[in-house]
C-alpha positions as CSV (number, residue, x, y, z in Angstrom):
1,X,0.0,0.0,0.0
2,X,1.5,3.3,-1.0
3,X,1.2,6.7,0.7
4,X,-0.9,8.1,-2.1
5,X,-3.8,6.1,-0.8
6,X,-3.5,7.4,2.8
7,X,-4.1,10.6,4.6
8,X,-0.8,11.3,6.3
9,X,-0.5,13.7,9.3
10,X,2.1,16.4,9.2
11,X,2.9,19.6,11.1
12,X,2.3,22.9,9.3
13,X,5.6,24.9,9.5
14,X,4.6,27.7,7.1
15,X,1.4,29.3,5.7
16,X,1.3,31.7,2.8
17,X,-0.9,32.9,0.0
18,X,0.0,31.7,-3.5
19,X,-2.0,33.2,-6.4
20,X,-5.1,33.4,-4.2
21,X,-4.7,29.9,-2.7
22,X,-3.7,29.3,0.9
23,X,-0.6,27.0,0.7
24,X,1.8,25.7,3.3
25,X,4.9,23.7,4.0
26,X,4.1,20.6,6.0
27,X,6.7,18.5,7.8
28,X,6.1,14.7,7.8
29,X,8.6,13.5,10.3
30,X,11.5,15.2,8.5
31,X,10.2,15.2,4.9
32,X,8.7,18.5,3.9
33,X,6.2,19.0,1.2
34,X,4.2,21.9,-0.3
35,X,0.5,21.4,0.5
36,X,-2.7,23.2,-0.4
37,X,-4.4,24.4,2.9
38,X,-7.6,25.7,1.2
39,X,-9.9,23.1,3.0
40,X,-8.6,24.0,6.4
41,X,-7.6,27.7,6.0
42,X,-10.0,29.0,8.5
43,X,-8.7,26.9,11.3
44,X,-5.0,26.1,10.4
45,X,-2.2,27.8,12.2
46,X,1.6,27.2,12.1
47,X,2.3,24.4,14.5
48,X,-1.0,22.6,13.9
49,X,-1.1,19.0,12.5
50,X,-3.1,18.4,9.3
51,X,-4.1,15.2,7.6
52,X,-2.8,15.5,4.0
53,X,-4.1,13.5,1.0
54,X,-2.9,13.9,-2.6
55,X,-1.3,17.3,-1.7
56,X,-4.4,18.7,0.1
57,X,-4.8,19.2,3.8
58,X,-8.2,17.6,4.4
59,X,-8.6,18.0,8.1
60,X,-6.8,19.0,11.3
61,X,-5.8,16.5,13.9
62,X,-4.4,16.8,17.4
63,X,-0.7,16.3,18.0
64,X,-1.0,13.1,20.0
65,X,-3.0,11.4,17.2
66,X,-0.7,12.7,14.5
67,X,2.4,11.5,16.3
68,X,0.9,8.1,17.0
69,X,-0.1,7.7,13.3
70,X,3.4,8.8,12.1
71,X,5.0,6.2,14.4
72,X,2.8,3.4,13.1
73,X,3.5,4.4,9.5
74,X,7.2,4.4,10.2
75,X,7.0,1.0,11.8
76,X,5.2,-0.2,8.6
77,X,8.0,1.2,6.5
78,X,5.6,3.6,4.7
79,X,7.4,6.9,5.6
80,X,10.5,5.9,3.7
81,X,8.4,6.2,0.5
82,X,7.5,9.8,1.4
83,X,11.1,10.7,2.2
84,X,12.3,9.1,-1.1
85,X,10.0,11.3,-3.3
């Protein structure tokens, strides 16, 4: 099962406007990706954790749940795929 099928939690480290869209940099346990934050723009703040699917933050999640999910994905060997991209 590849990561493209999963919603992966990551920490928002930057938020900015990009041609009218709210975009951000999200850290997934060391791998950083550019993510569209349009679906969560009203609630998202730097430091929050968002569940990201296919380049879009689809919801926010608390830190404890995010870290637990990242730990499970790492144990399954799924995070290596994200870091390799």
